[in-house]
Every structure is written in structure tokens, then in C-alpha cells.
C-alpha positions in Angstrom: -34.8 24.1 -56.4 -38.6 23.9 -56.6 -40.7 21.4 -54.6 -41.3 19.4 -57.8 -37.6 19.2 -58.5 -36.9 18.2 -54.9 -39.5 15.5 -54.9 -38.3 14.2 -58.3 -34.7 13.9 -56.9 -36.0 11.9 -53.9 -37.9 9.5 -56.3 -34.7 9.2 -58.4 -32.7 8.2 -55.3 -35.1 5.4 -54.5 -35.2 4.1 -58.1 -31.4 4.2 -58.5 -30.8 2.7 -55.1 -32.8 -0.3 -56.1 -31.3 -0.4 -59.6 -27.8 -0.6 -58.2 -28.6 -2.9 -55.3 -26.4 -6.0 -55.2 -27.4 -9.1 -53.4 -23.7 -9.8 -52.8 -22.1 -6.7 -51.4 -18.4 -5.8 -51.0 -18.3 -4.3 -47.5 -15.5 -6.5 -46.3 -17.5 -9.1 -44.5 -16.2 -11.9 -46.8 -12.8 -11.1 -45.4 -13.8 -11.9 -41.8 -14.2 -15.4 -40.6 -15.9 -16.5 -37.4 -14.6 -19.9 -36.3 -17.1 -22.7 -35.8 -17.4 -24.2 -32.3 -18.1 -27.9 -32.4 -18.9 -27.8 -28.6 -20.8 -24.5 -28.2 -22.1 -25.4 -24.7 -25.0 -23.0 -24.9 -28.7 -22.9 -25.6 -30.7 -20.6 -27.8 -33.0 -19.9 -24.8 -30.0 -18.4 -23.0 -29.2 -15.9 -25.8 -29.8 -12.3 -25.0 -29.7 -10.2 -28.1 -30.4 -6.9 -26.4 -27.6 -4.5 -27.6 -25.1 -2.9 -25.2 -26.6 0.6 -25.8 -28.0 3.3 -23.5 -31.2 3.2 -25.6 -34.2 0.9 -25.0 -33.6 -1.3 -28.0 -34.7 -4.9 -28.0 -32.7 -5.9 -31.0 -29.1 -5.3 -32.3 -30.4 -4.3 -35.7 -32.3 -1.2 -36.9 -33.7 0.2 -40.1 -31.4 3.0 -41.2 -32.0 6.2 -43.1 -33.6 6.0 -46.5 -36.1 8.4 -47.9 -38.9 11.0 -47.7 -39.7 14.2 -49.6 -42.2 13.1 -52.2 -45.7 11.4 -52.3 -44.1 8.1 -53.4 -41.4 8.1 -50.8 -43.9 9.2 -48.2 -45.8 5.9 -48.9 -42.5 4.0 -48.5 -41.9 5.7 -45.2 -45.4 4.7 -44.0 -44.5 1.1 -44.7 -41.1 1.4 -43.1 -42.7 2.9 -39.9 -45.2 0.0 -39.9 -42.4 -2.5 -40.4 -40.3 -1.0 -37.6 -43.3 -1.2 -35.2 -44.1 -4.8 -36.1 -40.5 -5.9 -35.7 -39.8 -3.8 -32.6 -36.7 -2.3 -34.1 -35.5 1.3 -34.2 -35.7 3.3 -37.4 -34.0 6.4 -38.8 -35.5 8.9 -41.2 -34.0 9.9 -44.5 -32.6 13.4 -44.7 -35.2 15.9 -43.6 -33.5 18.8 -45.3 -36.2 19.2 -48.0 -39.0 19.3 -45.4 -37.1 21.9 -43.4 -37.1 24.1 -46.6 -40.7 23.2 -47.6 -43.2 22.5 -44.8 -45.6 20.9 -47.3 -43.2 17.9 -47.4 -43.3 17.3 -43.6 -46.1 14.6 -43.8 -43.8 12.4 -46.0 -41.5 12.2 -43.0 -43.9 12.5 -40.1 -45.7 9.3 -41.4 -42.9 7.4 -39.8 -44.1 8.5 -36.4 -47.7 8.1 -37.4 -47.1 4.4 -38.1 -44.7 3.8 -35.3 -46.1 5.9 -32.4 -44.1 4.3 -29.6 -41.0 3.3 -31.4 -37.4 4.6 -31.3 -37.0 7.0 -34.2 -33.9 8.9 -35.3 -34.3 12.2 -37.1 -31.8 13.1 -39.8 -30.1 16.3 -41.0 -26.9 17.0 -42.9 -23.9 18.4 -41.1 -24.3 21.7 -43.0 -27.3 22.5 -40.9 -27.3 24.6 -37.7 -28.7 23.7 -34.3 -32.1 25.3 -35.0 -32.6 23.1 -38.0 -31.6 20.0 -36.0 -34.2 20.9 -33.3 -36.9 21.3 -36.0 -36.0 17.9 -37.5 -36.3 16.2 -34.1 -39.6 18.0 -33.4 -41.0 17.0 -36.8 -40.8 13.3 -35.8 -41.0 13.6 -32.1 -37.7 11.8 -32.5 -35.7 9.9 -29.7 -32.3 10.7 -31.3 -30.8 12.6 -34.2 -28.5 11.4 -37.0 -26.2 14.0 -38.5 -25.0 12.7 -41.8 -21.7 13.3 -43.5 -21.9 13.1 -47.3 -19.0 15.0 -48.8 -18.5 12.6 -51.7 -22.2 12.7 -52.6 -22.3 16.5 -52.5 -19.2 16.7 -54.8 -20.8 14.4 -57.4 -24.3 15.9 -57.1 -24.6 18.7 -59.7 -26.6 20.9 -57.3 -24.7 19.7 -54.3 -23.0 21.8 -51.5 -19.4 22.9 -51.9 -18.8 24.0 -48.3 -17.7 21.2 -46.0 -16.8 23.2 -42.9 -19.0 21.1 -40.6 -17.3 20.7 -37.3 -18.6 23.9 -35.7 -22.2 22.9 -36.6 -21.8 19.4 -35.1 -20.4 20.9 -31.9 -23.2 23.4 -31.7 -25.9 20.8 -32.3 -24.4 18.5 -29.6 -24.2 21.4 -27.1 -27.9 22.3 -27.5 -29.6 18.9 -28.4 -32.1 17.4 -26.0 -31.7 14.0 -27.6 -28.6 11.7 -28.3 -26.6 12.5 -31.4 -25.3 9.9 -33.9 -22.9 11.1 -36.5 -23.0 8.9 -39.6 -21.3 8.6 -43.0 -23.6 7.8 -45.9 -21.4 5.1 -47.5 -17.8 6.1 -47.6 -16.7 5.1 -44.1 -14.2 6.6 -41.7 -10.6 6.7 -40.9 -9.3 6.9 -37.3 -8.2 10.5 -37.5 -11.8 11.7 -38.3 -13.2 9.6 -35.6 -10.8 11.2 -33.1 -11.9 14.6 -34.4 -15.5 13.7 -33.7 -14.6 12.6 -30.2 -13.0 16.0 -29.6 -16.3 17.6 -30.6 -18.1 15.6 -27.9 -19.5 12.9 -30.2 -20.2 9.6 -28.5 -22.2 7.7 -31.1 -20.9 7.1 -34.6 -22.4 5.1 -37.5 -19.5 4.1 -39.7 -21.6 4.0 -42.9 -19.0 2.1 -44.8 -18.4 1.5 -48.5 -20.1 -1.7 -49.8 -23.8 -0.9 -49.6 -25.8 1.9 -51.2 -23.3 4.1 -53.0 -24.5 7.7 -53.3 -21.6 8.7 -55.4 -22.7 6.2 -58.0 -26.3 7.2 -57.6 -25.5 10.9 -58.1 -23.2 10.1 -61.0 -26.1 8.3 -62.7 -28.1 11.6 -62.5 -25.3 13.6 -64.3 -25.4 13.9 -68.0 -21.7 13.2 -68.5 -21.5 10.4 -65.8 -18.0 11.7 -65.2 -17.5 10.6 -61.7 -17.6 6.8 -62.3 -14.1 6.5 -60.9 -15.4 7.2 -57.4 -17.4 3.9 -57.3 -14.8 2.4 -54.9 -14.1 5.6 -53.0 -13.8 5.3 -49.2 -13.3 2.6 -46.6 -15.4 -0.5 -46.4 -17.7 -1.1 -43.4 -15.2 -3.6 -42.0 -12.2 -1.3 -42.5 -14.1 1.5 -40.8 -14.9 -0.8 -37.8 -11.2 -1.6 -37.5 -10.4 2.1 -37.7 -12.7 2.6 -34.7 -11.4 -0.1 -32.4 -10.0 1.0 -29.0 -11.3 4.6 -29.2 -14.1 4.2 -26.8 -16.8 5.4 -29.1 -20.1 3.6 -29.3 -20.1 2.3 -32.9 -23.1 1.5 -35.1 -22.4 -0.3 -38.4 -24.1 0.1 -41.7 -23.1 -0.4 -45.3 -23.5 -3.7 -47.3 -25.1 -5.8 -44.6 -26.8 -8.7 -46.5 -27.3 -11.5 -43.9 -27.5 -12.3 -40.2 -23.9 -13.5 -40.4 -22.8 -10.1 -41.6 -24.6 -8.6 -38.6 -22.8 -10.9 -36.2 -19.4 -10.2 -37.8 -20.0 -6.5 -37.4 -21.0 -6.9 -33.8 -17.8 -9.1 -33.2 -15.7 -6.3 -34.7 -17.1 -3.9 -32.1 -20.3 -2.5 -33.5 -23.0 -2.2 -30.8 -25.8 -2.3 -33.3 -26.1 -2.8 -37.1 -28.3 -0.8 -39.5 -29.8 -1.8 -42.9 -31.2 0.3 -45.6 -30.7 -1.1 -49.1 -31.7 -4.7 -48.0 -34.9 -3.5 -46.5 -35.8 -1.3 -49.4 -35.0 -4.1 -51.9 -37.4 -6.5 -50.2 -40.2 -4.0 -49.8 -40.0 -3.1 -53.5 -39.6 -6.6 -54.8 -41.8 -8.7 -52.4 -44.1 -6.3 -50.6 -44.8 -5.5 -47.0 -46.0 -8.9 -45.7 -43.2 -10.9 -47.2 -40.6 -8.3 -46.0 -42.0 -8.6 -42.5 -41.7 -12.4 -42.6 -38.2 -12.2 -44.0 -36.9 -10.0 -41.2 -38.7 -11.9 -38.5 -36.7 -14.9 -39.6 -33.6 -12.7 -39.8 -33.9 -11.9 -36.1 -34.5 -15.6 -35.3 -31.3 -16.5 -37.1 -29.3 -14.0 -35.1 -30.2 -16.0 -32.0 -29.2 -19.2 -33.7 -25.8 -17.8 -34.7 -25.0 -16.6 -31.2 -25.8 -20.1 -29.9 -23.7 -21.7 -32.7 -20.7 -19.5 -31.6 -21.2 -20.5 -28.0 -22.0 -17.0 -26.8 -25.1 -15.6 -25.1 -24.6 -11.8 -25.3 -22.6 -9.0 -26.9 -19.9 -9.0 -24.3 -19.2 -12.8 -24.8 -19.3 -12.3 -28.5 -16.3 -10.0 -28.3 -14.2 -13.0 -27.3 -15.4 -15.3 -30.1 -12.5 -16.6 -32.2 -12.0 -14.6 -35.4 -9.6 -14.5 -38.3 -9.1 -11.7 -40.8 -8.0 -12.3 -44.4 -4.4 -11.5 -45.3 -5.4 -8.3 -47.1 -7.5 -7.1 -44.2 -4.7 -7.9 -41.7 -2.3 -6.0 -43.9 -4.6 -3.0 -43.9 -4.9 -3.1 -40.1 -1.1 -3.3 -39.7 -0.4 -0.6 -42.3 -2.8 1.8 -40.5 -1.3 0.9 -37.1 -4.7 -0.2 -35.8 -5.3 -2.3 -32.6 -5.6 -6.1 -33.0 -8.9 -7.9 -32.6 
């Protein structure tokens, strides 16, 4: 694939991600109910939102992987880096595979670091890459951590996609040689417990569930196909909430992305065991539709509302949140029992 073709594909991804963005997602959060406390006995000033993570993160949200690889997406990455710095949140790069193949595309990713010089940045490579490529991706961004993404469904639907999904040896090798923490993430189809346990055996400590309900790369890649013959995969995978239930009790440090649309979704994900919550589609949508300044104001208010919701629930930190009363819908409870998953 030529540089021009690679850049065009990256631009297509952004266009189609926005085209298929839904203000009301179906990630399972509507099936989770946090119970109101009429006597919260707390104050907003007492709330500590700092996540329970071995990273120096101020907030329990971060901007997750999106883009890079073309002049247009490079401009978006510059804005995303600027946004991350202004908010004080961590940010993950989009897949750097194209820049590893074509050094001329490196600036479209490195602009993240240029605009967020002191922030926490996660580099990003696919699980098909070896340790040397992972090291190069980290060096490209002077990254603080590395995301290894799992995207089998996307690759199957993508006409030019990979057909080799023998990934575990690569993941193990990257972990063994990496100088930065490793986060293994799905790109929108979630996890089942068996795969999470396999990752644990490889030495993985941090997992981003990347559940169904947000940006759907199977749908995006199907839109790029002339026959559109993979439309039936639109609902493939486990939702973000189902994936968090699959992870409970394993001892992994879980991050949650996929279909997060509100501060309440964030708090629900945190209550289900996520240590931090990432957003991609929502950030991209606001940048494209409202511009940088309005997006910054929106997410500043978003962070403020997280503090308000903690106080409303009568909790002051993540540990206390884990005891907040919660009810699952009948369908979600049936899923949990059918899979033999721990209670909440």
C-alpha cells in the first residue's frame, strides 16, 4: 500500500467514525443503575478523583486512541494533544503502524508530544508487531506507556487486512523487553474471561476492555467494501459493561472504553471495576462539530460533573465507590449468571 493509500484510509476512518457516531450508545450502561442516596453525608470538596493506578494521572478519564497517518489526521492529533495538556488527562495515540512503515508520516503522530510535552502519552501498535516495532513506537512519541491493540474483527472485514492472528508470542515478547507499562486493548469488540486469563498468563497487568457500543471498526471497514457484505457483524462482540463483568475478580487493572457518552457512564464503569475510563468517539465528535475551544469547555464541565456524581453517591474516592449500591438489569444479570461470573 502506497503512502497516499495509507493516508486516504486514515482520513476515511475519521470520516466514517463521525458518520456513524451515535449520541446514544449501546454499550450496556443503560442496563446498570446506581442507586440514589438521599443522605449522601459527603461534600464535593472531600472528593478525590485521582484514579487507583500506578501512573501519575490526575483524573479517571483519558483520551483514547484515534488517529494519525495523514496531513488531516495530523492536524487532529495536534488538537488532541493540546486538549490533553489543557485538561491534564492522559492520551493514547492512534495506531502507529503506518508511521513505522513510512517515516514521512511520523510527524502526524509526534505532534501529540509536541503539543503535550509533559503529559502522559500511550504509544500504540497492533499485536501483529514484534518487540522492535513496539520500541520504535514508544520512542517516536517519547511515550510513557504502550497500547497493544487487538482488532481481529476489523482485520477480517478490512479488504487489505491481516489474516494471521497468532499474537500471543508477540505480546509476551513485547512485555519481556518493554521499558514502559503495557496496556492490551480491544478496539471495540470486548473480551471474554478466557481471553483475559490468557493475557494474564502472558504477564499482562493492564487491559482496556474496548467493548462493543462505541466506535465500530467492523462497521467502518464494511463501509469501505464495495459489497458491504459484513453488515451482520455490526453487533459482534461483548459490550463494554459485559466485558467489565467478565473481568471481575481476576486481579487485572482494567481500563474501560467503548460507548462512553456521559459522566454517569464513567461512574458506572468505575463502579464495575474499571480503574479509568477512555473516550475516543465522543472527543472526536465534539472537535469536529464544535471546534477546540467548545470541546475544551465541554470536557472541563465533564470533569466537574464527575466530582458532583461522586458526592451525590456519598463516596469520596474509587475505593468507596466500589461499595455504592448498584442494580443490574434482568438481561445483564442473566448474562452474568450464564457465564458464571462473580457478583457485584
